[in-house]
BAFI-3210 file (N, C-alpha, C; in Angstrom, 3 decimals, decimal comma, padded with zeros to 6 digits):
// residues 132
n [1|2|3|4|5|6|7|8|9|10|11|12|13|14|15|16|17|18|19|20|21|22|23|24|25|26|27|28|29|30|31|32|33|34|35|36|37|38|39|40|41|42|43|44|45|46|47|48|49|50|51|52|53|54|55|56|57|58|59|60|61|62|63|64|65|66|67|68|69|70|71|72|73|74|75|76|77|78|79|80|81|82|83|84|85|86|87|88|89|90|91|92|93|94|95|96|97|98|99|100|101|102|103|104|105|106|107|108|109|110|111|112|113|114|115|116|117|118|119|120|121|122|123|124|125|126|127|128|129|130|131|132]
n.u [114,648|114,111|111,820|108,912|107,219|104,678|103,434|100,515|098,448|095,123|092,448|093,411|094,992|094,252|092,742|094,117|096,427|097,627|098,374|099,949|102,018|102,704|104,101|106,162|107,797|109,062|110,327|112,187|114,275|115,035|115,841|118,170|119,583|119,667|118,197|116,003|112,586|110,608|110,859|109,325|107,980|105,700|103,689|100,910|099,570|096,944|096,254|094,295|093,981|094,578|096,879|098,850|102,043|104,239|106,926|106,237|108,489|110,846|114,074|114,518|112,277|109,014|106,797|103,757|099,874|099,810|102,038|104,214|105,209|107,891|109,246|112,043|113,098|115,934|119,066|121,702|124,366|124,956|126,494|127,363|126,836|124,985|122,887|122,271|121,758|119,285|117,723|117,261|116,276|113,630|112,753|112,262|110,533|108,100|107,117|106,466|104,507|102,805|102,245|103,061|105,107|108,800|109,462|107,715|107,974|109,168|111,932|112,901|115,596|116,358|118,423|118,997|120,199|121,040|120,672|118,582|115,969|112,947|111,353|109,330|107,961|109,028|112,001|115,038|116,083|118,482|120,522|121,263|123,707|124,095|123,209|124,510]
n.v [095,560|096,993|098,756|098,216|099,737|099,378|099,969|099,362|098,330|099,300|097,025|094,573|092,747|090,288|089,853|087,764|087,092|089,796|089,493|087,343|088,691|090,576|088,720|087,721|089,874|090,331|087,710|087,684|089,491|087,668|085,387|086,814|088,275|087,302|088,348|088,354|087,288|087,684|090,263|092,812|095,203|096,392|098,204|098,337|100,058|101,101|101,920|103,848|103,653|106,140|107,041|105,603|105,604|103,981|103,852|101,730|100,897|101,360|101,184|098,513|096,826|095,279|096,268|095,690|096,123|095,410|096,084|097,096|099,169|099,109|100,152|100,348|101,141|100,984|099,775|102,372|101,108|099,107|096,821|097,123|094,451|093,014|094,821|094,540|091,509|091,600|093,126|090,978|089,064|090,182|090,849|087,886|086,834|088,553|088,267|085,489|085,536|087,212|086,382|087,694|089,263|089,546|091,890|093,325|094,393|097,169|098,032|100,604|100,942|102,683|104,108|104,468|106,113|103,923|104,842|106,926|105,030|104,434|102,173|102,360|104,164|106,467|106,424|106,085|103,181|102,045|103,616|103,454|102,827|100,066|098,427|099,075]
n.w [121,378|119,180|117,141|115,363|112,576|110,642|107,132|105,554|102,678|102,801|103,741|102,250|103,652|106,049|109,501|110,294|109,068|109,347|112,522|112,104|110,796|113,091|114,536|113,146|112,622|114,956|115,306|112,983|114,026|116,092|114,198|112,920|114,436|117,108|118,886|121,653|121,330|123,050|122,588|121,850|119,717|117,757|115,385|113,407|110,830|108,256|105,319|103,093|099,210|098,230|100,216|100,203|098,901|096,023|094,134|091,380|090,080|090,711|091,443|090,044|090,754|090,702|091,906|093,446|094,095|096,658|098,069|100,975|103,534|106,064|108,749|110,717|113,815|115,669|117,667|116,933|117,157|115,617|113,336|109,657|108,804|110,740|109,802|107,359|107,649|108,840|107,461|105,306|106,926|107,835|105,116|104,308|106,361|106,141|103,379|103,621|106,065|104,797|102,206|099,951|097,331|097,419|096,055|096,943|099,134|101,144|103,036|105,993|107,707|110,768|112,265|115,717|118,606|121,295|124,095|123,705|124,162|125,844|127,814|129,400|132,554|131,849|131,930|130,493|129,941|128,884|128,873|131,226|133,590|134,925|132,588|130,270]
ca.u [114,139|113,570|110,545|108,276|106,127|104,242|102,232|099,698|097,113|093,803|091,756|094,119|095,540|092,867|093,606|094,909|097,903|098,292|098,891|101,178|103,007|103,149|104,784|107,166|109,115|110,607|111,093|113,101|115,250|115,843|116,620|119,440|120,566|119,765|117,441|114,910|111,401|109,557|111,262|108,049|107,238|105,221|102,622|100,375|098,889|096,637|096,116|093,415|094,774|095,384|097,425|100,386|102,649|105,410|106,815|106,166|109,546|112,234|115,366|114,232|111,513|107,786|105,630|102,025|098,983|100,195|103,405|104,067|106,605|108,243|110,435|112,589|113,902|117,024|120,311|122,621|125,582|124,657|127,536|126,349|126,590|123,840|121,763|122,145|120,851|118,111|116,640|116,720|115,205|112,340|111,990|111,773|109,488|107,040|106,716|105,609|103,430|101,906|102,284|103,275|106,486|109,979|109,683|106,501|108,331|110,382|112,210|113,935|116,340|116,449|119,254|119,080|121,093|120,430|120,289|117,046|114,650|112,416|110,410|108,388|108,175|109,978|113,515|115,940|116,590|119,334|121,467|121,632|125,350|123,939|122,665|125,231]
ca.v [096,510|097,414|099,073|098,394|100,816|098,918|100,545|098,412|098,566|098,811|096,124|093,835|091,756|089,850|089,811|086,577|087,978|090,743|088,819|086,327|089,436|091,238|087,849|087,265|090,750|090,184|086,466|088,480|089,753|086,537|084,416|087,416|089,161|086,756|089,150|087,436|087,357|088,847|091,762|092,844|096,369|096,296|098,810|098,427|101,000|100,217|103,361|103,778|103,439|107,490|107,622|105,153|105,692|103,495|103,369|100,438|099,811|102,094|100,081|097,171|096,062|095,106|096,366|095,633|096,952|094,417|096,621|097,429|099,952|099,089|101,162|099,642|101,927|099,931|100,741|102,737|100,660|097,836|096,943|096,763|092,932|093,207|095,490|093,308|090,034|091,806|093,510|089,943|088,091|090,664|090,195|086,803|086,800|089,313|087,562|084,451|086,071|087,952|085,793|088,583|089,295|090,277|093,306|094,443|094,613|098,297|098,334|101,649|100,774|103,983|104,041|105,481|105,796|103,210|105,663|107,298|104,402|104,321|101,056|102,854|104,884|107,628|105,978|105,490|102,095|101,613|104,617|102,962|101,984|098,623|098,214|099,268]
ca.w [121,511|117,797|116,992|114,044|111,897|109,191|106,697|104,694|101,940|103,751|103,231|101,419|104,484|107,054|110,997|110,630|108,308|110,466|113,632|111,499|110,478|114,006|115,143|112,024|112,888|116,102|115,130|112,205|114,762|116,732|113,360|112,310|115,448|117,886|120,070|122,379|120,627|123,358|122,591|120,432|119,671|116,683|115,008|111,939|109,993|107,293|104,379|101,680|097,894|098,189|100,911|100,358|097,374|095,783|092,584|090,966|089,415|091,358|091,541|089,385|091,291|090,081|092,816|093,302|094,869|097,933|098,511|102,319|103,702|107,286|109,202|111,746|114,728|116,292|118,243|115,749|117,172|114,968|112,415|108,325|108,729|111,332|109,076|106,049|107,963|109,497|106,431|104,835|107,550|107,708|104,012|104,463|107,273|105,542|102,413|104,430|106,413|104,144|101,069|098,795|096,958|097,958|095,389|097,739|100,745|101,270|104,379|106,131|109,015|111,319|113,564|116,917|119,779|122,247|125,219|123,444|124,302|127,061|127,657|130,483|133,578|131,367|132,143|129,553|130,798|127,981|129,427|132,933|134,072|135,174|131,603|129,214]
c.u [113,740|112,261|110,261|107,275|105,720|103,146|101,715|098,896|095,966|092,708|092,141|094,659|094,206|093,649|094,561|096,564|098,455|099,046|100,230|102,257|103,816|104,113|105,982|108,371|109,976|110,834|112,378|114,779|116,054|116,512|118,264|120,193|120,231|118,933|116,011|113,433|110,488|109,965|110,384|107,615|107,102|103,875|102,142|099,526|098,142|096,208|095,102|094,596|095,132|096,030|098,986|100,529|103,650|105,368|106,902|107,276|110,969|113,113|115,286|113,025|109,934|106,862|104,470|101,270|099,180|101,440|103,216|105,346|106,990|109,426|110,866|113,459|114,824|118,359|121,529|123,848|125,879|125,730|126,583|125,956|125,521|122,687|121,290|121,633|119,719|117,197|116,353|115,935|113,811|111,847|111,525|110,702|108,129|106,147|106,212|104,654|102,342|101,445|102,412|104,810|107,595|109,912|108,382|106,814|109,683|110,497|113,474|114,226|116,735|117,229|119,099|119,840|120,482|119,817|118,899|115,498|114,376|111,466|109,613|108,700|109,305|111,702|114,148|116,714|118,129|120,517|121,867|122,821|125,044|123,767|123,526|126,561]
c.v [097,450|097,876|099,402|099,243|099,924|099,372|099,594|099,082|098,420|097,646|094,790|092,490|091,519|089,686|088,809|086,837|089,050|090,576|087,936|087,651|090,323|089,847|087,767|088,563|090,512|088,787|086,948|088,704|088,765|085,425|085,389|088,001|088,145|087,400|088,111|088,045|087,915|089,936|092,324|094,122|096,359|097,577|098,624|099,475|100,635|102,039|103,030|104,073|105,288|107,937|106,671|104,879|105,177|103,297|102,088|099,671|100,370|100,956|098,585|096,530|096,048|094,925|096,232|096,352|096,288|095,224|097,287|098,260|100,073|099,239|100,529|100,423|101,143|100,669|101,025|102,200|099,187|098,057|096,806|095,262|092,339|093,694|094,529|091,991|090,418|092,149|091,935|089,038|088,620|090,353|089,165|086,424|087,315|088,500|086,166|084,526|086,552|087,346|086,914|088,287|089,716|091,715|094,082|094,840|096,028|098,174|099,671|101,312|102,105|103,704|105,015|105,066|104,968|104,238|106,455|106,286|104,209|103,187|101,225|103,426|106,334|107,400|105,704|104,471|101,488|102,442|104,093|102,219|100,433|097,745|098,268|098,327]
c.w [120,183|117,629|115,653|113,523|110,773|108,527|105,628|103,595|102,732|102,699|102,525|102,401|105,543|108,484|111,108|110,117|109,257|111,988|113,053|111,253|111,608|114,795|114,156|112,062|113,817|115,970|114,109|113,170|115,663|115,701|112,884|113,369|116,791|119,339|120,702|121,533|121,373|123,389|121,693|120,871|118,044|116,324|113,809|111,587|108,686|106,437|103,291|100,367|097,748|099,212|101,218|098,782|097,071|094,668|092,411|090,425|089,761|091,398|090,926|089,668|090,426|091,283|092,582|093,989|096,515|098,611|099,969|102,617|105,258|107,577|110,518|112,965|115,604|116,764|117,114|116,173|116,536|113,751|111,171|108,259|109,533|110,656|108,085|106,700|108,007|108,282|105,637|105,381|107,525|106,398|103,984|105,194|106,995|104,652|102,532|104,887|105,682|102,561|099,990|098,445|097,256|097,360|096,250|098,774|100,875|103,119|104,454|107,488|109,393|112,314|114,764|117,990|120,873|123,661|124,927|123,726|125,473|126,608|129,010|131,692|133,154|131,816|131,067|130,061|130,124|128,205|130,967|132,994|134,169|133,828|130,412|129,117]
res [m|p|v|f|q|v|h|l|p|k|g|r|f|d|s|e|q|k|r|a|l|a|g|a|l|p|q|a|l|t|d|a|l|g|i|p|v|e|d|q|f|v|t|i|t|s|h|e|p|d|e|i|f|l|d|a|t|y|m|g|m|q|r|t|a|d|a|v|i|i|s|v|l|f|t|a|e|r|p|l|s|d|k|r|a|l|a|k|a|i|c|r|n|v|t|d|a|l|r|i|s|a|d|d|v|f|i|a|l|v|p|v|p|k|e|n|f|s|f|g|h|g|e|l|q|l|n|e|p|s|r|v]
***
């Protein structure tokens, strides 16, 4: 159920790479947390050079114009060990899919209480007693 929001530099990655990325992110959930791969919710947005800004060297990185920002909305109940495993799997899969440096992958894990997700019909399915 995690939701991925990816921000890419416009014109840098082709359709095949974007499709590979869209598959690589849910695969990271499977690799790290055992979440079914069909649990796929990914948006990819491209930005002009004057619409995406990342410091090139913050935290000792050597970022390039290929740098991407990935936000992940996921259930807040996950322990730190799961978060670490997920961040590693995302970075590995993104670098493979886009053929970029790990320095160019910025990830923000955003915990959300599971009862705040609706998968359709305006219902909060994870708040239902039969699913908790």
